[in-house]
Each structure stands twice: as structure tokens, then as C-alpha cells.
GUMILO-178717 format. One record per residue (C-alpha): residue in one letter; x, y, z; residue number from 1. Coordinates in steps of 0.001 Angstrom, whole numbers. Example, Ala and Ser with C-alpha at 12.3 -4.5 7.8 and 13.67 -1.06 7.14 Angstrom:
<nodes>
NODE,rest,east,north,up,nr
NODE,A,12300,-4500,7800,1 $
NODE,S,13670,-1060,7140,2 $
</nodes>
This chain:
<nodes>
NODE,rest,east,north,up,nr
NODE,M,11139,-14194,-44609,1 $
NODE,Q,7978,-12575,-43253,2 $
NODE,I,6041,-15835,-43738,3 $
NODE,K,8629,-17746,-41678,4 $
NODE,I,8456,-15148,-38872,5 $
NODE,K,4672,-15383,-38843,6 $
NODE,E,4843,-19198,-38679,7 $
NODE,L,7311,-19013,-35784,8 $
NODE,E,5051,-16576,-33913,9 $
NODE,E,2057,-18885,-34399,10 $
NODE,R,4122,-21858,-33230,11 $
NODE,N,5315,-19935,-30188,12 $
NODE,S,1734,-18932,-29329,13 $
NODE,Q,636,-22582,-29658,14 $
NODE,L,3421,-23770,-27352,15 $
NODE,E,2533,-21118,-24753,16 $
NODE,M,-1103,-22235,-24825,17 $
NODE,E,-171,-25922,-24448,18 $
NODE,N,2212,-25147,-21575,19 $
NODE,D,-437,-23092,-19763,20 $
NODE,L,-3083,-25796,-20194,21 $
NODE,L,-718,-28521,-18960,22 $
NODE,K,82,-26449,-15832,23 $
NODE,K,-3609,-26039,-15051,24 $
NODE,L,-4266,-29733,-15672,25 $
NODE,R,-1365,-30701,-13411,26 $
NODE,A,-2735,-28465,-10664,27 $
NODE,L,-6172,-30080,-10962,28 $
NODE,V,-4641,-33555,-10797,29 $
NODE,L,-2729,-32616,-7642,30 $
NODE,Q,-5916,-31213,-6097,31 $
NODE,R,-7769,-34421,-6926,32 $
NODE,K,-4988,-36538,-5439,33 $
NODE,Q,-5055,-34463,-2284,34 $
NODE,Q,-8827,-34725,-2146,35 $
NODE,Q,-8622,-38475,-2648,36 $
NODE,K,-6161,-38697,248,37 $
NODE,K,-8549,-36750,2458,38 $
NODE,E,-11417,-39056,1466,39 $
NODE,K,-9284,-42116,2262,40 $
NODE,V,-8365,-40655,5663,41 $
NODE,I,-12055,-40088,6433,42 $
NODE,V,-12870,-43724,5544,43 $
NODE,V,-9970,-45013,7677,44 $
NODE,Y,-10950,-42815,10616,45 $
NODE,E,-14585,-43942,10518,46 $
NODE,S,-13515,-47609,10340,47 $
NODE,R,-10763,-47393,12982,48 $
NODE,H,-12833,-49320,15587,49 $
NODE,K,-13716,-52101,13152,50 $
NODE,Y,-10404,-52779,11405,51 $
NODE,Q,-6737,-52503,12245,52 $
NODE,L,-5262,-49102,11369,53 $
NODE,K,-2050,-50484,9910,54 $
NODE,S,-3921,-52821,7529,55 $
NODE,M,-6169,-50024,6277,56 $
NODE,L,-3220,-47701,5651,57 $
NODE,V,-1464,-50418,3643,58 $
NODE,F,-4631,-51047,1638,59 $
NODE,F,-5069,-47344,782,60 $
NODE,K,-1297,-46846,291,61 $
NODE,L,-1159,-44135,2913,62 $
NODE,S,1771,-43479,5211,63 $
NODE,K,1119,-43139,8910,64 $
NODE,S,2534,-39570,8986,65 $
NODE,T,243,-38497,6100,66 $
NODE,Y,-2788,-39998,7828,67 $
NODE,F,-2181,-38150,11115,68 $
NODE,Y,-1219,-34906,9348,69 $
NODE,I,-4498,-34792,7389,70 $
NODE,L,-6450,-35933,10445,71 $
NODE,K,-4937,-33084,12475,72 $
NODE,S,-5983,-30534,9845,73 $
NODE,F,-9589,-31804,10134,74 $
NODE,K,-9569,-31367,13886,75 $
NODE,K,-8381,-27774,13786,76 $
NODE,I,-11072,-25482,15165,77 $
NODE,D,-11176,-21913,13933,78 $
NODE,K,-11611,-19877,17127,79 $
NODE,D,-12212,-16705,15119,80 $
NODE,S,-15047,-18199,13082,81 $
NODE,P,-17847,-16264,14907,82 $
NODE,I,-15946,-12960,14554,83 $
NODE,K,-15302,-13680,10869,84 $
NODE,D,-19022,-14260,10314,85 $
NODE,L,-19825,-10924,11973,86 $
NODE,I,-17157,-9128,9924,87 $
NODE,L,-18607,-10560,6712,88 $
NODE,E,-22120,-9600,7783,89 $
NODE,I,-21104,-5992,8551,90 $
NODE,F,-19031,-5778,5370,91 $
NODE,K,-21867,-6979,3111,92 $
NODE,K,-24525,-4947,4931,93 $
NODE,N,-22588,-1734,4249,94 $
NODE,K,-21989,-2571,564,95 $
NODE,S,-18228,-3197,952,96 $
NODE,R,-17643,403,2054,97 $
NODE,Y,-16372,-320,5559,98 $
NODE,G,-12666,-746,6233,99 $
NODE,Y,-11156,-2410,9282,100 $
NODE,R,-11438,730,11456,101 $
NODE,R,-15188,1179,10956,102 $
NODE,I,-15802,-2552,11288,103 $
NODE,T,-13881,-2469,14600,104 $
NODE,L,-16184,320,15837,105 $
NODE,E,-19283,-1579,14671,106 $
NODE,L,-18117,-4723,16489,107 $
NODE,K,-17581,-2619,19618,108 $
NODE,N,-21138,-1244,19295,109 $
NODE,R,-22383,-4829,19178,110 $
NODE,G,-20475,-5731,22335,111 $
NODE,F,-17405,-7378,20766,112 $
NODE,V,-14163,-5686,21797,113 $
NODE,V,-11624,-6749,19173,114 $
NODE,N,-8260,-5148,18433,115 $
NODE,H,-8186,-3279,15113,116 $
NODE,K,-5042,-5169,14061,117 $
NODE,K,-6832,-8474,14512,118 $
NODE,V,-9811,-7219,12480,119 $
NODE,R,-7439,-6207,9680,120 $
NODE,R,-5741,-9640,9778,121 $
NODE,L,-9087,-11473,9639,122 $
NODE,M,-10224,-9282,6747,123 $
NODE,N,-7026,-10177,4886,124 $
NODE,E,-7714,-13872,5531,125 $
NODE,L,-11261,-13406,4195,126 $
NODE,N,-9835,-11422,1262,127 $
NODE,I,-12213,-8484,1767,128 $
NODE,F,-11157,-4845,1558,129 $
NODE,G,-13136,-1631,1922,130 $
NODE,I,-13735,431,-1214,131 $
NODE,K,-11579,3548,-1130,132 $
NODE,P,-13388,6801,-2059,133 $
NODE,K,-12179,8643,-5115,134 $
NODE,A,-9879,11556,-4429,135 $
NODE,K,-11529,14964,-4818,136 $
NODE,Y,-10396,17114,-7704,137 $
NODE,K,-8018,19890,-6703,138 $
NODE,S,-7321,22710,-9091,139 $
NODE,Y,-4253,23857,-7137,140 $
NODE,K,-1168,22862,-9098,141 $
NODE,G,1462,24157,-6735,142 $
NODE,K,3554,27266,-6902,143 $
NODE,I,3533,28889,-10331,144 $
NODE,G,6250,31278,-11416,145 $
NODE,K,9381,32376,-9629,146 $
NODE,T,9849,34103,-6279,147 $
NODE,C,11787,37328,-6521,148 $
NODE,K,14667,37973,-4171,149 $
NODE,N,13949,40505,-1437,150 $
NODE,L,16146,43396,-2512,151 $
NODE,L,14789,45745,148,152 $
NODE,L,15994,43694,3117,153 $
NODE,N,19588,42533,3384,154 $
NODE,K,20623,40032,6046,155 $
NODE,I,23997,40845,7561,156 $
NODE,I,25887,38513,9907,157 $
NODE,D,28738,39847,12040,158 $
NODE,K,30700,36700,12891,159 $
NODE,Q,33147,38500,15188,160 $
NODE,K,30424,39975,17433,161 $
NODE,N,28091,37009,16815,162 $
NODE,I,25281,39389,15846,163 $
NODE,T,22737,39147,13071,164 $
NODE,F,20861,42213,11814,165 $
NODE,F,18938,43334,8801,166 $
NODE,E,19600,46434,6729,167 $
NODE,R,16680,47896,4882,168 $
NODE,N,17622,49418,1575,169 $
NODE,F,15228,51478,-552,170 $
NODE,K,16749,52224,-3918,171 $
NODE,T,15176,53340,-7177,172 $
NODE,E,16378,52401,-10586,173 $
NODE,K,18559,54917,-12393,174 $
NODE,S,16626,57298,-14581,175 $
NODE,K,18006,58820,-17737,176 $
NODE,L,17227,62453,-18475,177 $
NODE,N,17852,63618,-22009,178 $
NODE,M,18454,67312,-22497,179 $
NODE,K,19420,69316,-25519,180 $
NODE,H,23181,68845,-25341,181 $
NODE,W,23628,66827,-22138,182 $
NODE,C,22592,63484,-20749,183 $
NODE,F,22154,62997,-16963,184 $
NODE,W,21786,59822,-14861,185 $
NODE,V,19733,60474,-11742,186 $
NODE,S,19431,58063,-8839,187 $
NODE,Y,18809,58190,-5095,188 $
NODE,S,18879,55746,-2249,189 $
NODE,F,17754,55601,1344,190 $
NODE,R,19389,53252,3811,191 $
NODE,K,18120,52371,7263,192 $
NODE,T,19514,49733,9609,193 $
NODE,L,16885,47794,11555,194 $
NODE,P,17941,46349,14939,195 $
NODE,F,17278,42624,15214,196 $
NODE,A,17509,40361,18305,197 $
NODE,N,21039,40898,19501,198 $
NODE,N,23079,37764,20187,199 $
NODE,W,20732,35744,17969,200 $
NODE,R,22465,32832,16304,201 $
NODE,T,21652,31505,12821,202 $
</nodes>
């Protein structure tokens, strides 16, 4: 039974490898086909004054829409190319430590006023991100233990008069006194009412 399970696992691993390799091969083939299309478009474009466009497209098996779509992508001019070059230069010069905020300030120092949101977008397009510093070690682990209730200050709310006041209560624990034939419990208390902001609502 164990031998069969092992054989199945090996077979499964083999199938996963073959599937992964086929996916990568398919992707490369698609890239090559796309590259071949681009190369054909370049040849057609360079020969457009010498030969008829329709005849060349038929020869290369290219549709008219594909030809103009690829041609349009070639003609696209990246307006942010100079800014991107500066961003890369600043980023590499500072050993990948600068984020978009510091790069924005550096661009401003060089005379280029660029919005920080745009700098962040261009950095995302360039796939560059500033290295975040490691967080400093903090020994504080929060509140430890329990907080005791304040037994010396009682909050009293008089709903009828709409008044809130505090009553301070000092009270000792009961003490037991043992005598020869008698046992006494001794305790005392001191109460004092503290005035507190009359007509104060809670």
C-alpha cells in the first residue's frame, strides 16, 4: 500500500512539472509570435512607399487592425521618460533608501516641481520601492496586572436634581482583638462629601 502511495506521489510530481514546463513554453511561444508580428509590422512600415500596403499585409498574414494597433504602440511617446530617468538616478544614488516623499523633495531641489502622487505612480511603474527601516525594539509590553477599583471615591448621580458629586470614603478593614474570654471586632470610618461641578451632566 505504501509503495503504491509513493508511486502516485511521484507520478503527481511528474505531472505538475510537465504542466509547469508546458505553461512556460506556451508563454514563450506567444511572446515569439508577438515579436514576429512586431518585426513584420516594422518591415511593412519601412516598405510602405515601395509596395502596396494591402499586398504586404496579405503576404505576412496580418490583418489591417493588427498592423495599425502595433504601429500605434510604436508611436506612443512616454512624456514622463525624463522624470523617470531622474527618479531612477536619485533612487540608485541613495542606495534604494529614498521613498517617494524624499524623491519628490530631491526633484524639487533640482528644479522639477512634481506632485508626490505622480512620483509614487511612476515609482510603481518602474517597480522601485524605498527600503523601510527596521522597527526599533521596545521593551514596553503594555499594561501589566490589574487596576484596582477606587474604593475611596464613590461617584453618586442624583437623577432627579441632575447633579453629579463624589463622596470620599476612608474606611479601614475590621480588626480582630482577642482577649482572655472575649473577642471584639473594631472598625472605624470617616465620610466626607466633596462638592463637584453642580449641574454637570454625565
